[in-house]
Structures are given as C-alpha cells and as structure tokens.
C-alpha positions, 0 to 999 in steps of 0.5 A: 296186174303187176305194178312196177316195184318202183311205182309210187303208192296208188293212193297218191294224188294225181298230177296237176289238174288231172284227177286220180279218178278218170273223168270223161270230158264233156261231150265225149264218151268212152270208146267201145270195148276192144283189144289193141294189138301193138306190133313193135311193142318194144320199139321207140314209137310205142314207148314215146308216143303210144303209151303216153297217149293211152295213159292220157286217154285213161286219165280222161276216162275214154278207154272202156273198162274191158279194153285190153292191150296186147304187145307183140315183139321179138324176144321172150319178155315177161309181161311184168318186165314189159310193164316196168319198162314202159312205166320207166319210160313214162316217168322219163318223158314226164320229167322232161320239160321239153317233152309234150308229155311233161307233167309234174307227176304221173297219176298212179291210179291211171297208170294202174288201170292202164298197166293191168290191161297190158299183156306181152306176147313174143312172136316173129312178124313173119311167122304163121305161129305168131298169128295162130297164137294171136288168134287164140288170144283174141277169141274172147276179145270184148265185143269182137273188136280189134285194132291192129297197130303196126308200130314197126318198120315199113318193111313189115307192113306187107307181111303183117297184113298178109298174115292177118288176112291169112289167119282170118283175123281181119274178118268182121262179123256178118251181123255188123258187130265186131270191127277189125281195123289196121293202123299203119304209120308212115312212110306209106311208100317211098314214091308213087309206084311203091305207094300203089303197090302197098295199097294194092297189097293191103286192100287185097286183104282188108277193105278200105274202111278198115285201114287207118293210115296215120299222120301224127301231125293231124293229131295235134289240136292246133292242126285240127284248129285250122278248120275252126279258125277258117270256118267258125269266123266270118273274119277269115273265110271271105278273104281266104282266096286268091283275090286277097291272099298273096302267098302261103308259107308252111314251115316245119323246122327243127334245131336238132340233127338226125340224132343217131338215125343216120342210117334211116335218114340216108335212105329217106331224106327231108323231102320224102320224110316230110313234104308229100305227107306232113306238109301236104296234109297241112296244105290240105287243111289250109286250102280245102273247100268248106265241107258240109259237115265234119263227117269223115268222108265229107272232110276227106273228099274236100282234102282229096280235091285239093291234092288232085288240084296240085300241079306236078311239082317240078325240080326247078321249084325245089331246093335241097340243102344239107347242114354243114359245120356251123354255130349249132354243131358239126355237119351232117356228114360227120354224123354216125352212119352217114356217108362222108360224101353223102348227097342226102338232103336235110333241108327241102323247100318247094313252091307248090301251086294249086290249080283251082278257082280258089287258089290259082296263082297263089304259091304255097311255099313249103320248107322243112329242115334240120339244124336250123335256127329255130324249132317251128311248125307254123302256117303263115298266110300273107295277104296282098298289099294295098295300093300305096297311092294314099301314102306316096306323099308322106314319110311312109316308105313301105307297108308291112304285109298283113300276115296271119300266122297259125302257130302249131309247135312248140307254142300254140296260137295265132298272130296277125301282123298289120299296120297302125299309125305311129304316135306323133304329128306326122303320118308314119306307119308302125308295124304291130302284131296282135297274138293269141296263145292257147295257154292264156285261155285254156288249160293245156294238158300233156298231149303227144298228138296220138290221143285223138287219133287212137280214140277216133280209130276206136270210134271208127272216125276216119276224118284225120286218117288218109285214104288210098287215093289221097296218098297216091295223089300226093306222091304223084304230085312230087314224082318228077322231083323224086325221079327227075329226067335229068341230073339229080337235084343239087344239094346246097350246104348251109351252116348248122343253126342258120336259116337254111341255104341261100338258094331257098331264099332265091326260090321265093325272090323269083316271085317277089317273096321272102321267107318269114325269119326263123327267129328264136321263140321266146315263149318256147325258150321260157318253158325250158 
C-alpha cells in the first residue's frame, strides 16, 4: 500500500466518536469478501460519494479484510497517484461544513486500511482489451464475488454491460457460489422507450437479480425511516388513508443553480432529472401498503403496486419554470453552456393521483427546482380539516391544518402542526408545532447516503434498489408530459431565490391547496 505523502501519521487519534479500530455496529456483520470494480474511477461520483461511503464502511468495520477495489478509467495513472488524489478529495469534503461527509478529522488507520485495497487500471470502456485484462485480474478474486459499479455517463451503460457479458465476467458459479452484480446509476433511460431498450439490453447479458439500479435518495437514513414512522407507530397508520388525508406534498428544492453543468442540464431538465425517479421513489415509500416483511421482494412488490396505480400525468397537471435574474443571482440563460434562448426547465411541479382504495382522490403534489428560496427535501402530509361548526360563534376565524412533515434534508427529523387554545379568557386558537430532530436523540455520523446502498449490494439485499418493472412503470406515468401531443409545455420564469413560478401556486389553488412556504431553515443555517 502506498500511503499519500501528505497523509498524517497513522498512529493519530480518530475523528470525533469514530474509533481508530473499526468496530462493527450492533446487529451488523461485515459484507462477504468481494472485489468492487469501479468504472469511472477518476470521476466526480467516485470522489464525492463512493470513496467517502467506502471510507465510512471501513470505519464501521463493515468491509471484509479480503475486499479489493479496482478503479478503471481512461488514461495512464499510477495507483499511488490515484490514491493520493482520492485522499486529497476526502480531506476537502471532510473540511467542508456544508458537506454530508463533514468531520473534524479523518481516521488515519481507516484510510490506510481502505487505501491498501485500491488498485488503478487504465482502460477504454468500449475496448475488448480492457475486459480481457480485467478478467485476468479477477481470476483470484475473494470468493469469486465481484460487484461492477458503473459510475460513468449513461452512454457507456450498454457497451460496458455488453463487454462484461461477452468476456464471461457476469457468469456466476454453478454451485451458487461467486456472485456477479452490476450497479447502475441514473439516468436509467430518458423516457419509457429508452428505459425499455436499456432494460432489454442489460437483461440480455445478466439476470434481473444481478442488476442493482441505484437511487441515492433511498440511501438516506431519513428516507428509510419513512417506513419506520408509518409502520412502527399506531398513531399514524390508521389515519394514513384518503378518509383522513387531504393532500401530500413532496419537495426537493435547492438554492444552487446548475453549477457549471449547463451542457448536461440542457439535455435533461428538472422534470426528467427528478420526478420519475427521486420524487416517485419518495411517493412510493409514503403511499405503499404495509409489506409482510422487510424482505426485498415484499417491499419492492408493494412499491411496484403504487407505481402501477399512478394515473398517467397530464400536461395540464404540470408546471415548468426557469430561474431568471433575481436576489440570488443571474438567470439560467446566463449560465455557462446554456443557450441564450433555452426553454429547459429548472423547476417542475406536478399533481399526481394514485388510483387505489387507500389514495383515490388524494392529490400528491411534487415539486423540485434550482435557485429557490431554501434548500429543502421533505414530505408534508396534510390531514383533512375538522368541521368548523363548534367554533363559528367564537372569535376563531380559521383552523390551521394538521400537517405531519418528514424532514429529509438538510435537517433530519419530523414536525407536526396542530391547534391549541391560546392563553386567555376567551376561545382563541393558536397554531403550534411539535418537532423532533435526529441530532437531539442520536449521534449523527458523516454519511453521504451511499453507505447503506453499497453494503446492501454486497450482501445481496435489493430492497432499496429499483426493479425493471418499476422503472418502466414510472416512465410510463409521465410519458404524456415528455411527449405531449400538442405544443410543448410553456416554461414560466421565476426570480432566482424565490418560491418558484406563480403558475405552480395556481396549480394547487385549483383544488383549494397551497404550497408549504420555502422558508429559511434555521437549523441548517446554524450548521454553516
């Protein structure tokens, strides 16, 4: 192992509560021995998310001592130089207070343990020679187990999987030993037709149970906690239905713009980038029926039922927006690599209906956007209003709706809005909020959201990964929006730093609803 020359001495103490000796968390055991092959080893995804996640798994003692990591990328680079580059990136993210990987100090022994597993291999993703060389390296892989992680542009998904199949690298042992798994990042297609084509191509080279379609939203503890909140508390599940719930709002807002990714965003837009994957996944967690167990297929079957029950989203139920010059900065069209007359949406809102016995008639409002007033990922479940008759002869003018909000990012927790009597001799209502923050009850460790996903993949647990049928059903639900029969959807302007376009407010007002305001998050600001 080549330790970076700028790395601290490995005898130094570890960061915060992290022990310099990996300790396996209670109830967990190390993943089985395997080799992780990362295609795109020099890319941003590897540096920003995969390596921090692998580092955290090392700290927790969840990687088998025999595990190896091979990074494949274009260009000749020494393994020692690749390790140095990754270490510098880890230091940078650890020092960034706004980063989910922020920590006071890196654990040097954990990094040394991880670094000695790393090996760099130069190779072109579409060359037979690359896969022949890779096959030789994998001949003595621990247990015959290999995970192929495609941290690459989506245009390489097909050729890499095809070459893996052609080289025999996806063949598993006849005796049931020696797994071969493929992890594929989004975007998994750009519409229904392309998703079907990609699925067909992949499944002609691998079995469905070998394919792990990843959505990093599902790696967040607060997203997985949705099922715990629903199914472990008698307070919530009995009212989790159309008889009591008025509407559900799912928000994923950002204060940043496209951050130099104008060329990518011009081809994608907010709707494709977020709605049929990230936000639909949150919708599935909120709306699914209780599974009989946490078995992967039991959970995924219930989510698949929800996606199948979503009514096709019509263009009239969608609003597109694009940020213009405002309090938060310049407009989208002034960003690098963006066309001066661009009609790409940076904001998308949709009204989604789930046609089943539990949710019929309850609108799910989904919104996402860049350059908005606050950074926020949350789910708000608004209950129906109570009859007002009791209060009509009192000074009370209105009752605040009861709303349960599940806060996913940047703060983690839940809150509940309800009504109480204000102090005084007359009947007046006061709107109050009861809240719970994870940080008040649990020690929150640096976590980028990929730790659970990588660990589960190595264990063979597909609960948090998407199946082919769910991918295609999700794209099918929005196909009319992506390919409208009439004119393309208009793109409405909104000032950078605002709540979004006024037309999105009108979308909810049609049913007597209003968006939850994107106010500044005091807890998040305090962390900066």
